[in-house]
TIVO-2410 file (N, C-alpha, C; in nm, 3 decimals):
# residues 165
REC num residu      c1      c2      c3 atome chaine
REC   1      M   0.085  -0.121  -0.001     N      A
REC   1      M   0.001   0.000   0.001    CA      A
REC   1      M   0.089   0.125   0.000     C      A
REC   2      Q   0.055   0.219  -0.083     N      A
REC   2      Q   0.130   0.347  -0.092    CA      A
REC   2      Q   0.112   0.431   0.032     C      A
REC   3      Q   0.224   0.486   0.078     N      A
REC   3      Q   0.223   0.581   0.187    CA      A
REC   3      Q   0.171   0.709   0.134     C      A
REC   4      I   0.062   0.766   0.191     N      A
REC   4      I   0.010   0.894   0.145    CA      A
REC   4      I   0.070   1.001   0.230     C      A
REC   5      H   0.146   1.089   0.169     N      A
REC   5      H   0.198   1.204   0.241    CA      A
REC   5      H   0.094   1.309   0.260     C      A
REC   6      M   0.110   1.394   0.357     N      A
REC   6      M   0.015   1.499   0.381    CA      A
REC   6      M  -0.003   1.589   0.265     C      A
REC   7      I   0.111   1.617   0.195     N      A
REC   7      I   0.106   1.700   0.074    CA      A
REC   7      I   0.165   1.619  -0.041     C      A
REC   8      T   0.085   1.612  -0.147     N      A
REC   8      T   0.125   1.538  -0.269    CA      A
REC   8      T   0.099   1.620  -0.391     C      A
REC   9      P   0.195   1.650  -0.471     N      A
REC   9      P   0.171   1.729  -0.595    CA      A
REC   9      P   0.076   1.653  -0.690     C      A
REC  10      C  -0.021   1.720  -0.744     N      A
REC  10      C  -0.108   1.670  -0.847    CA      A
REC  10      C  -0.081   1.751  -0.977     C      A
REC  11      L  -0.036   1.676  -1.074     N      A
REC  11      L   0.002   1.736  -1.205    CA      A
REC  11      L  -0.110   1.717  -1.301     C      A
REC  12      W  -0.166   1.823  -1.357     N      A
REC  12      W  -0.281   1.824  -1.446    CA      A
REC  12      W  -0.231   1.813  -1.591     C      A
REC  13      F  -0.267   1.704  -1.653     N      A
REC  13      F  -0.235   1.682  -1.796    CA      A
REC  13      F  -0.365   1.683  -1.876     C      A
REC  14      D  -0.352   1.705  -2.010     N      A
REC  14      D  -0.467   1.692  -2.093    CA      A
REC  14      D  -0.507   1.543  -2.094     C      A
REC  15      N  -0.425   1.457  -2.151     N      A
REC  15      N  -0.452   1.314  -2.152    CA      A
REC  15      N  -0.324   1.232  -2.145     C      A
REC  16      Q  -0.212   1.291  -2.107     N      A
REC  16      Q  -0.082   1.220  -2.110    CA      A
REC  16      Q  -0.033   1.177  -1.969     C      A
REC  17      G  -0.123   1.173  -1.872     N      A
REC  17      G  -0.079   1.146  -1.733    CA      A
REC  17      G  -0.010   1.014  -1.717     C      A
REC  18      E  -0.061   0.907  -1.778     N      A
REC  18      E  -0.001   0.774  -1.764    CA      A
REC  18      E   0.133   0.774  -1.837     C      A
REC  19      E   0.137   0.826  -1.959     N      A
REC  19      E   0.262   0.836  -2.033    CA      A
REC  19      E   0.369   0.908  -1.953     C      A
REC  20      A   0.331   1.025  -1.897     N      A
REC  20      A   0.424   1.105  -1.819    CA      A
REC  20      A   0.472   1.029  -1.696     C      A
REC  21      A   0.382   0.963  -1.624     N      A
REC  21      A   0.420   0.890  -1.507    CA      A
REC  21      A   0.519   0.780  -1.544     C      A
REC  22      K   0.503   0.714  -1.656     N      A
REC  22      K   0.597   0.608  -1.699    CA      A
REC  22      K   0.730   0.673  -1.737     C      A
REC  23      F   0.728   0.789  -1.802     N      A
REC  23      F   0.851   0.859  -1.835    CA      A
REC  23      F   0.930   0.896  -1.707     C      A
REC  24      Y   0.861   0.954  -1.610     N      A
REC  24      Y   0.932   0.993  -1.488    CA      A
REC  24      Y   0.983   0.880  -1.407     C      A
REC  25      T   0.900   0.770  -1.395     N      A
REC  25      T   0.945   0.656  -1.312    CA      A
REC  25      T   1.060   0.583  -1.375     C      A
REC  26      A   1.082   0.599  -1.503     N      A
REC  26      A   1.194   0.537  -1.571    CA      A
REC  26      A   1.324   0.615  -1.547     C      A
REC  27      I   1.312   0.742  -1.506     N      A
REC  27      I   1.430   0.828  -1.488    CA      A
REC  27      I   1.482   0.825  -1.342     C      A
REC  28      F   1.389   0.823  -1.247     N      A
REC  28      F   1.430   0.831  -1.107    CA      A
REC  28      F   1.441   0.694  -1.042     C      A
REC  29      P   1.540   0.672  -0.957     N      A
REC  29      P   1.555   0.542  -0.886    CA      A
REC  29      P   1.440   0.528  -0.787     C      A
REC  30      N   1.416   0.404  -0.748     N      A
REC  30      N   1.314   0.371  -0.644    CA      A
REC  30      N   1.181   0.433  -0.680     C      A
REC  31      S   1.140   0.423  -0.803     N      A
REC  31      S   1.016   0.482  -0.849    CA      A
REC  31      S   0.921   0.376  -0.905     C      A
REC  32      K   0.795   0.409  -0.903     N      A
REC  32      K   0.696   0.311  -0.955    CA      A
REC  32      K   0.561   0.374  -0.976     C      A
REC  33      I   0.481   0.308  -1.060     N      A
REC  33      I   0.340   0.342  -1.074    CA      A
REC  33      I   0.269   0.266  -0.966     C      A
REC  34      V   0.181   0.333  -0.894     N      A
REC  34      V   0.116   0.267  -0.776    CA      A
REC  34      V  -0.030   0.229  -0.817     C      A
REC  35      T  -0.104   0.322  -0.866     N      A
REC  35      T  -0.246   0.298  -0.898    CA      A
REC  35      T  -0.288   0.377  -1.019     C      A
REC  36      V  -0.369   0.314  -1.103     N      A
REC  36      V  -0.431   0.385  -1.214    CA      A
REC  36      V  -0.581   0.378  -1.197     C      A
REC  37      T  -0.648   0.492  -1.200     N      A
REC  37      T  -0.793   0.492  -1.193    CA      A
REC  37      T  -0.846   0.540  -1.328     C      A
REC  38      R  -0.967   0.494  -1.357     N      A
REC  38      R  -1.025   0.522  -1.488    CA      A
REC  38      R  -1.160   0.592  -1.473     C      A
REC  39      Y  -1.189   0.674  -1.575     N      A
REC  39      Y  -1.318   0.740  -1.581    CA      A
REC  39      Y  -1.427   0.639  -1.607     C      A
REC  40      G  -1.544   0.661  -1.545     N      A
REC  40      G  -1.661   0.579  -1.570    CA      A
REC  40      G  -1.767   0.660  -1.641     C      A
REC  41      E  -1.889   0.611  -1.639     N      A
REC  41      E  -2.000   0.680  -1.698    CA      A
REC  41      E  -2.040   0.804  -1.618     C      A
REC  42      A  -2.028   0.794  -1.485     N      A
REC  42      A  -2.068   0.903  -1.396    CA      A
REC  42      A  -1.988   1.033  -1.423     C      A
REC  43      G  -2.060   1.140  -1.438     N      A
REC  43      G  -1.996   1.269  -1.458    CA      A
REC  43      G  -1.950   1.299  -1.597     C      A
REC  44      Q  -1.982   1.208  -1.692     N      A
REC  44      Q  -1.925   1.225  -1.826    CA      A
REC  44      Q  -1.973   1.352  -1.887     C      A
REC  45      E  -2.090   1.400  -1.854     N      A
REC  45      E  -2.141   1.529  -1.908    CA      A
REC  45      E  -2.047   1.645  -1.868     C      A
REC  46      I  -1.974   1.627  -1.760     N      A
REC  46      I  -1.883   1.732  -1.713    CA      A
REC  46      I  -1.739   1.704  -1.763     C      A
REC  47      H  -1.687   1.587  -1.731     N      A
REC  47      H  -1.547   1.563  -1.763    CA      A
REC  47      H  -1.527   1.527  -1.911     C      A
REC  48      K  -1.628   1.481  -1.980     N      A
REC  48      K  -1.628   1.451  -2.126    CA      A
REC  48      K  -1.515   1.356  -2.166     C      A
REC  49      K  -1.479   1.270  -2.072     N      A
REC  49      K  -1.375   1.168  -2.100    CA      A
REC  49      K  -1.440   1.032  -2.131     C      A
REC  50      E  -1.382   0.964  -2.219     N      A
REC  50      E  -1.433   0.833  -2.260    CA      A
REC  50      E  -1.428   0.735  -2.140     C      A
REC  51      P  -1.543   0.667  -2.111     N      A
REC  51      P  -1.538   0.571  -2.000    CA      A
REC  51      P  -1.429   0.467  -2.024     C      A
REC  52      G  -1.354   0.440  -1.920     N      A
REC  52      G  -1.241   0.345  -1.931    CA      A
REC  52      G  -1.108   0.416  -1.956     C      A
REC  53      S  -1.111   0.539  -1.996     N      A
REC  53      S  -0.983   0.612  -2.016    CA      A
REC  53      S  -0.923   0.648  -1.883     C      A
REC  54      V  -0.792   0.666  -1.879     N      A
REC  54      V  -0.722   0.694  -1.754    CA      A
REC  54      V  -0.762   0.831  -1.696     C      A
REC  55      M  -0.800   0.830  -1.569     N      A
REC  55      M  -0.833   0.950  -1.496    CA      A
REC  55      M  -0.713   0.999  -1.418     C      A
REC  56      T  -0.667   0.917  -1.325     N      A
REC  56      T  -0.547   0.952  -1.244    CA      A
REC  56      T  -0.446   0.839  -1.241     C      A
REC  57      V  -0.325   0.878  -1.217     N      A
REC  57      V  -0.214   0.783  -1.199    CA      A
REC  57      V  -0.144   0.826  -1.073     C      A
REC  58      E  -0.144   0.742  -0.973     N      A
REC  58      E  -0.060   0.768  -0.850    CA      A
REC  58      E   0.071   0.701  -0.875     C      A
REC  59      F   0.181   0.778  -0.854     N      A
REC  59      F   0.315   0.721  -0.876    CA      A
REC  59      F   0.407   0.780  -0.772     C      A
REC  60      E   0.525   0.712  -0.764     N      A
REC  60      E   0.628   0.758  -0.669    CA      A
REC  60      E   0.758   0.783  -0.746     C      A
REC  61      L   0.822   0.891  -0.712     N      A
REC  61      L   0.954   0.924  -0.766    CA      A
REC  61      L   1.051   0.922  -0.646     C      A
REC  62      N   1.138   0.825  -0.640     N      A
REC  62      N   1.232   0.807  -0.532    CA      A
REC  62      N   1.166   0.815  -0.394     C      A
REC  63      G   1.044   0.755  -0.388     N      A
REC  63      G   0.971   0.747  -0.259    CA      A
REC  63      G   0.873   0.863  -0.238     C      A
REC  64      Y   0.874   0.965  -0.321     N      A
REC  64      Y   0.780   1.080  -0.307    CA      A
REC  64      Y   0.657   1.059  -0.391     C      A
REC  65      A   0.545   1.074  -0.328     N      A
REC  65      A   0.416   1.050  -0.397    CA      A
REC  65      A   0.377   1.164  -0.489     C      A
REC  66      F   0.324   1.131  -0.605     N      A
REC  66      F   0.274   1.231  -0.702    CA      A
REC  66      F   0.143   1.172  -0.758     C      A
REC  67      T   0.061   1.258  -0.813     N      A
REC  67      T  -0.058   1.217  -0.884    CA      A
REC  67      T  -0.060   1.290  -1.017     C      A
REC  68      A  -0.090   1.216  -1.122     N      A
REC  68      A  -0.110   1.272  -1.254    CA      A
REC  68      A  -0.261   1.261  -1.281     C      A
REC  69      L  -0.321   1.374  -1.322     N      A
REC  69      L  -0.463   1.384  -1.353    CA      A
REC  69      L  -0.481   1.412  -1.500     C      A
REC  70      N  -0.559   1.331  -1.569     N      A
REC  70      N  -0.597   1.365  -1.707    CA      A
REC  70      N  -0.722   1.443  -1.702     C      A
REC  71      G  -0.705   1.575  -1.688     N      A
REC  71      G  -0.819   1.662  -1.669    CA      A
REC  71      G  -0.863   1.742  -1.792     C      A
REC  72      G  -0.796   1.720  -1.906     N      A
REC  72      G  -0.832   1.798  -2.024    CA      A
REC  72      G  -0.737   1.914  -2.044     C      A
REC  73      P  -0.760   1.991  -2.154     N      A
REC  73      P  -0.663   2.093  -2.194    CA      A
REC  73      P  -0.682   2.229  -2.126     C      A
REC  74      L  -0.766   2.239  -2.027     N      A
REC  74      L  -0.801   2.367  -1.965    CA      A
REC  74      L  -0.679   2.438  -1.906     C      A
REC  75      F  -0.595   2.364  -1.832     N      A
REC  75      F  -0.482   2.426  -1.763    CA      A
REC  75      F  -0.346   2.376  -1.821     C      A
REC  76      K  -0.247   2.463  -1.822     N      A
REC  76      K  -0.112   2.428  -1.875    CA      A
REC  76      K  -0.010   2.454  -1.767     C      A
REC  77      F   0.098   2.383  -1.774     N      A
REC  77      F   0.210   2.407  -1.681    CA      A
REC  77      F   0.283   2.534  -1.722     C      A
REC  78      N   0.347   2.598  -1.621     N      A
REC  78      N   0.435   2.710  -1.646    CA      A
REC  78      N   0.547   2.708  -1.547     C      A
REC  79      Q   0.649   2.800  -1.565     N      A
REC  79      Q   0.771   2.794  -1.480    CA      A
REC  79      Q   0.744   2.851  -1.336     C      A
REC  80      A   0.625   2.896  -1.305     N      A
REC  80      A   0.599   2.951  -1.169    CA      A
REC  80      A   0.612   2.840  -1.069     C      A
REC  81      V   0.601   2.715  -1.105     N      A
REC  81      V   0.619   2.600  -1.016    CA      A
REC  81      V   0.716   2.507  -1.081     C      A
REC  82      S   0.819   2.463  -1.006     N      A
REC  82      S   0.913   2.366  -1.057    CA      A
REC  82      S   0.949   2.268  -0.947     C      A
REC  83      F   1.007   2.155  -0.988     N      A
REC  83      F   1.059   2.059  -0.894    CA      A
REC  83      F   1.207   2.061  -0.897     C      A
REC  84      Q   1.271   2.071  -0.777     N      A
REC  84      Q   1.415   2.073  -0.766    CA      A
REC  84      Q   1.467   1.934  -0.743     C      A
REC  85      I   1.574   1.902  -0.810     N      A
REC  85      I   1.645   1.772  -0.788    CA      A
REC  85      I   1.784   1.806  -0.741     C      A
REC  86      Y   1.814   1.767  -0.619     N      A
REC  86      Y   1.947   1.797  -0.560    CA      A
REC  86      Y   2.039   1.681  -0.587     C      A
REC  87      C   2.149   1.710  -0.652     N      A
REC  87      C   2.246   1.610  -0.702    CA      A
REC  87      C   2.382   1.625  -0.625     C      A
REC  88      D   2.441   1.511  -0.599     N      A
REC  88      D   2.574   1.508  -0.534    CA      A
REC  88      D   2.691   1.510  -0.633     C      A
REC  89      T   2.667   1.466  -0.758     N      A
REC  89      T   2.774   1.452  -0.855    CA      A
REC  89      T   2.737   1.513  -0.988     C      A
REC  90      Q   2.836   1.540  -1.070     N      A
REC  90      Q   2.809   1.590  -1.205    CA      A
REC  90      Q   2.742   1.482  -1.288     C      A
REC  91      D   2.777   1.356  -1.261     N      A
REC  91      D   2.710   1.247  -1.335    CA      A
REC  91      D   2.558   1.249  -1.308     C      A
REC  92      E   2.519   1.275  -1.185     N      A
REC  92      E   2.376   1.284  -1.153    CA      A
REC  92      E   2.310   1.402  -1.227     C      A
REC  93      I   2.377   1.514  -1.221     N      A
REC  93      I   2.323   1.635  -1.294    CA      A
REC  93      I   2.308   1.604  -1.438     C      A
REC  94      D   2.411   1.544  -1.502     N      A
REC  94      D   2.406   1.509  -1.643    CA      A
REC  94      D   2.292   1.415  -1.673     C      A
REC  95      H   2.276   1.312  -1.588     N      A
REC  95      H   2.171   1.213  -1.607    CA      A
REC  95      H   2.032   1.275  -1.609     C      A
REC  96      Y   1.999   1.352  -1.501     N      A
REC  96      Y   1.867   1.412  -1.494    CA      A
REC  96      Y   1.844   1.519  -1.600     C      A
REC  97      W   1.947   1.593  -1.629     N      A
REC  97      W   1.934   1.698  -1.733    CA      A
REC  97      W   1.906   1.636  -1.870     C      A
REC  98      E   1.985   1.530  -1.905     N      A
REC  98      E   1.968   1.468  -2.036    CA      A
REC  98      E   1.830   1.404  -2.048     C      A
REC  99      K   1.791   1.326  -1.945     N      A
REC  99      K   1.668   1.252  -1.953    CA      A
REC  99      K   1.546   1.343  -1.952     C      A
REC 100      L   1.542   1.441  -1.859     N      A
REC 100      L   1.426   1.527  -1.847    CA      A
REC 100      L   1.414   1.630  -1.957     C      A
REC 101      S   1.527   1.671  -2.016     N      A
REC 101      S   1.518   1.775  -2.122    CA      A
REC 101      S   1.490   1.712  -2.256     C      A
REC 102      E   1.496   1.581  -2.268     N      A
REC 102      E   1.470   1.514  -2.397    CA      A
REC 102      E   1.328   1.545  -2.445     C      A
REC 103      G   1.322   1.614  -2.561     N      A
REC 103      G   1.192   1.652  -2.616    CA      A
REC 103      G   1.132   1.778  -2.555     C      A
REC 104      G   1.202   1.838  -2.456     N      A
REC 104      G   1.153   1.959  -2.394    CA      A
REC 104      G   1.189   2.083  -2.471     C      A
REC 105      D   1.164   2.196  -2.407     N      A
REC 105      D   1.182   2.329  -2.471    CA      A
REC 105      D   1.321   2.380  -2.439     C      A
REC 106      P   1.416   2.382  -2.536     N      A
REC 106      P   1.552   2.428  -2.509    CA      A
REC 106      P   1.558   2.575  -2.475     C      A
REC 107      K   1.459   2.654  -2.515     N      A
REC 107      K   1.455   2.798  -2.483    CA      A
REC 107      K   1.424   2.826  -2.337     C      A
REC 108      A   1.373   2.721  -2.267     N      A
REC 108      A   1.335   2.733  -2.125    CA      A
REC 108      A   1.452   2.693  -2.032     C      A
REC 109      Q   1.567   2.670  -2.090     N      A
REC 109      Q   1.683   2.622  -2.012    CA      A
REC 109      Q   1.767   2.743  -1.965     C      A
REC 110      A   1.775   2.760  -1.833     N      A
REC 110      A   1.860   2.865  -1.776    CA      A
REC 110      A   1.879   2.839  -1.628     C      A
REC 111      C   1.999   2.864  -1.579     N      A
REC 111      C   2.029   2.859  -1.435    CA      A
REC 111      C   1.985   2.721  -1.372     C      A
REC 112      G   2.008   2.617  -1.445     N      A
REC 112      G   1.970   2.485  -1.391    CA      A
REC 112      G   1.830   2.443  -1.421     C      A
REC 113      W   1.751   2.537  -1.468     N      A
REC 113      W   1.607   2.498  -1.500    CA      A
REC 113      W   1.593   2.441  -1.641     C      A
REC 114      L   1.501   2.352  -1.654     N      A
REC 114      L   1.463   2.300  -1.787    CA      A
REC 114      L   1.315   2.269  -1.783     C      A
REC 115      K   1.257   2.262  -1.900     N      A
REC 115      K   1.116   2.227  -1.915    CA      A
REC 115      K   1.111   2.096  -1.996     C      A
REC 116      D   1.043   1.995  -1.939     N      A
REC 116      D   1.037   1.866  -2.006    CA      A
REC 116      D   0.934   1.866  -2.120     C      A
REC 117      K   0.922   1.754  -2.187     N      A
REC 117      K   0.831   1.748  -2.303    CA      A
REC 117      K   0.684   1.759  -2.273     C      A
REC 118      Y   0.650   1.752  -2.140     N      A
REC 118      Y   0.510   1.773  -2.099    CA      A
REC 118      Y   0.487   1.916  -2.050     C      A
REC 119      G   0.593   1.996  -2.045     N      A
REC 119      G   0.581   2.136  -1.998    CA      A
REC 119      G   0.610   2.150  -1.849     C      A
REC 120      V   0.646   2.044  -1.779     N      A
REC 120      V   0.678   2.052  -1.638    CA      A
REC 120      V   0.820   2.110  -1.622     C      A
REC 121      S   0.836   2.200  -1.531     N      A
REC 121      S   0.970   2.260  -1.506    CA      A
REC 121      S   1.039   2.190  -1.392     C      A
REC 122      W   1.173   2.171  -1.410     N      A
REC 122      W   1.259   2.108  -1.316    CA      A
REC 122      W   1.380   2.197  -1.299     C      A
REC 123      Q   1.441   2.194  -1.179     N      A
REC 123      Q   1.575   2.255  -1.163    CA      A
REC 123      Q   1.665   2.148  -1.109     C      A
REC 124      V   1.774   2.120  -1.182     N      A
REC 124      V   1.869   2.021  -1.146    CA      A
REC 124      V   1.985   2.095  -1.080     C      A
REC 125      V   2.001   2.075  -0.952     N      A
REC 125      V   2.087   2.160  -0.866    CA      A
REC 125      V   2.190   2.080  -0.793     C      A
REC 126      P   2.312   2.126  -0.794     N      A
REC 126      P   2.416   2.063  -0.708    CA      A
REC 126      P   2.386   2.085  -0.559     C      A
REC 127      R   2.389   1.980  -0.484     N      A
REC 127      R   2.371   1.992  -0.338    CA      A
REC 127      R   2.486   2.081  -0.285     C      A
REC 128      G   2.452   2.173  -0.202     N      A
REC 128      G   2.552   2.264  -0.143    CA      A
REC 128      G   2.561   2.398  -0.217     C      A
REC 129      M   2.495   2.411  -0.326     N      A
REC 129      M   2.497   2.540  -0.399    CA      A
REC 129      M   2.445   2.652  -0.319     C      A
REC 130      A   2.340   2.628  -0.241     N      A
REC 130      A   2.283   2.730  -0.156    CA      A
REC 130      A   2.384   2.785  -0.057     C      A
REC 131      D   2.472   2.698  -0.005     N      A
REC 131      D   2.576   2.744   0.086    CA      A
REC 131      D   2.674   2.837   0.021     C      A
REC 132      M   2.703   2.813  -0.110     N      A
REC 132      M   2.791   2.903  -0.186    CA      A
REC 132      M   2.727   3.041  -0.204     C      A
REC 133      L   2.599   3.046  -0.216     N      A
REC 133      L   2.531   3.173  -0.251    CA      A
REC 133      L   2.472   3.243  -0.130     C      A
REC 134      K   2.480   3.185  -0.013     N      A
REC 134      K   2.403   3.241   0.100    CA      A
REC 134      K   2.456   3.375   0.153     C      A
REC 135      N   2.579   3.414   0.122     N      A
REC 135      N   2.632   3.543   0.171    CA      A
REC 135      N   2.666   3.629   0.046     C      A
REC 136      P   2.565   3.705  -0.001     N      A
REC 136      P   2.589   3.785  -0.123    CA      A
REC 136      P   2.694   3.894  -0.114     C      A
REC 137      A   2.739   3.924   0.014     N      A
REC 137      A   2.845   4.021   0.030    CA      A
REC 137      A   2.983   3.961   0.012     C      A
REC 138      A   2.992   3.829   0.021     N      A
REC 138      A   3.120   3.763   0.009    CA      A
REC 138      A   3.163   3.751  -0.135     C      A
REC 139      E   3.290   3.772  -0.162     N      A
REC 139      E   3.342   3.764  -0.299    CA      A
REC 139      E   3.312   3.630  -0.364     C      A
REC 140      G   3.338   3.522  -0.290     N      A
REC 140      G   3.316   3.390  -0.345    CA      A
REC 140      G   3.169   3.368  -0.388     C      A
REC 141      S   3.074   3.418  -0.305     N      A
REC 141      S   2.935   3.410  -0.337    CA      A
REC 141      S   2.903   3.489  -0.460     C      A
REC 142      Q   2.962   3.606  -0.473     N      A
REC 142      Q   2.937   3.687  -0.594    CA      A
REC 142      Q   2.987   3.620  -0.720     C      A
REC 143      R   3.109   3.563  -0.712     N      A
REC 143      R   3.160   3.492  -0.831    CA      A
REC 143      R   3.079   3.373  -0.865     C      A
REC 144      A   3.036   3.295  -0.763     N      A
REC 144      A   2.952   3.180  -0.786    CA      A
REC 144      A   2.822   3.218  -0.855     C      A
REC 145      M   2.760   3.330  -0.806     N      A
REC 145      M   2.634   3.374  -0.866    CA      A
REC 145      M   2.653   3.422  -1.008     C      A
REC 146      E   2.764   3.485  -1.040     N      A
REC 146      E   2.796   3.520  -1.176    CA      A
REC 146      E   2.804   3.400  -1.265     C      A
REC 147      A   2.869   3.294  -1.213     N      A
REC 147      A   2.880   3.170  -1.287    CA      A
REC 147      A   2.743   3.107  -1.309     C      A
REC 148      V   2.660   3.101  -1.203     N      A
REC 148      V   2.527   3.046  -1.211    CA      A
REC 148      V   2.444   3.115  -1.326     C      A
REC 149      M   2.453   3.244  -1.326     N      A
REC 149      M   2.372   3.322  -1.424    CA      A
REC 149      M   2.409   3.296  -1.570     C      A
REC 150      K   2.532   3.245  -1.594     N      A
REC 150      K   2.578   3.214  -1.729    CA      A
REC 150      K   2.548   3.072  -1.772     C      A
REC 151      M   2.508   2.986  -1.683     N      A
REC 151      M   2.492   2.844  -1.710    CA      A
REC 151      M   2.350   2.810  -1.746     C      A
REC 152      K   2.335   2.712  -1.834     N      A
REC 152      K   2.209   2.643  -1.852    CA      A
REC 152      K   2.210   2.525  -1.755     C      A
REC 153      K   2.284   2.422  -1.787     N      A
REC 153      K   2.302   2.306  -1.698    CA      A
REC 153      K   2.418   2.341  -1.607     C      A
REC 154      F   2.402   2.311  -1.475     N      A
REC 154      F   2.506   2.340  -1.379    CA      A
REC 154      F   2.629   2.253  -1.398     C      A
REC 155      D   2.745   2.313  -1.386     N      A
REC 155      D   2.872   2.246  -1.388    CA      A
REC 155      D   2.934   2.266  -1.251     C      A
REC 156      I   2.936   2.152  -1.173     N      A
REC 156      I   2.986   2.160  -1.035    CA      A
REC 156      I   3.129   2.209  -1.026     C      A
REC 157      A   3.217   2.158  -1.113     N      A
REC 157      A   3.357   2.198  -1.111    CA      A
REC 157      A   3.371   2.347  -1.136     C      A
REC 158      E   3.296   2.399  -1.231     N      A
REC 158      E   3.304   2.544  -1.262    CA      A
REC 158      E   3.252   2.629  -1.145     C      A
REC 159      L   3.140   2.583  -1.085     N      A
REC 159      L   3.089   2.656  -0.968    CA      A
REC 159      L   3.189   2.656  -0.852     C      A
REC 160      N   3.250   2.544  -0.826     N      A
REC 160      N   3.347   2.537  -0.717    CA      A
REC 160      N   3.467   2.625  -0.752     C      A
REC 161      R   3.513   2.625  -0.877     N      A
REC 161      R   3.627   2.708  -0.915    CA      A
REC 161      R   3.592   2.856  -0.895     C      A
REC 162      A   3.474   2.896  -0.941     N      A
REC 162      A   3.430   3.039  -0.929    CA      A
REC 162      A   3.424   3.079  -0.781     C      A
REC 163      Y   3.372   2.989  -0.697     N      A
REC 163      Y   3.356   3.021  -0.556    CA      A
REC 163      Y   3.490   3.032  -0.485     C      A
REC 164      A   3.585   2.947  -0.528     N      A
REC 164      A   3.714   2.937  -0.455    CA      A
REC 164      A   3.818   3.033  -0.499     C      A
REC 165      V   3.812   3.085  -0.619     N      A
REC 165      V   3.916   3.174  -0.672    CA      A
REC 165      V   3.950   3.283  -0.580     C      A
***
């Protein structure tokens, strides 16, 4: 049985919820599809979905619960909300960046942010970057921030170099 967290993101898709859940669970370790619910006859005059089509997909990404809802084309994703992925190594950053940006919008890539092929925004971040940037009066923090602002995908070695110089 899936552990239900007090707060679980619900991602509204037109009709790609199951496809997106499969895409995401293939990228993150310890991930799985938990439950798929389907539309029935009830409420069809409102939801206008074919009975038997996927309504929601409950899934986990590295143990965190998510729900994908096939709610129709009314609402779209935008960059006002994103999911942060904290990475310990450059290999992790490269992995998540490559996989999540595949088919996404290259114009939406800046400062570690990317938009995937479903329009969901992610920020792939080196763990510890916040420590580098927490003191804006310090020279190292200023140099690190200048480096951040020039990057699309974060380069840990370059950030460390900028901070330490």
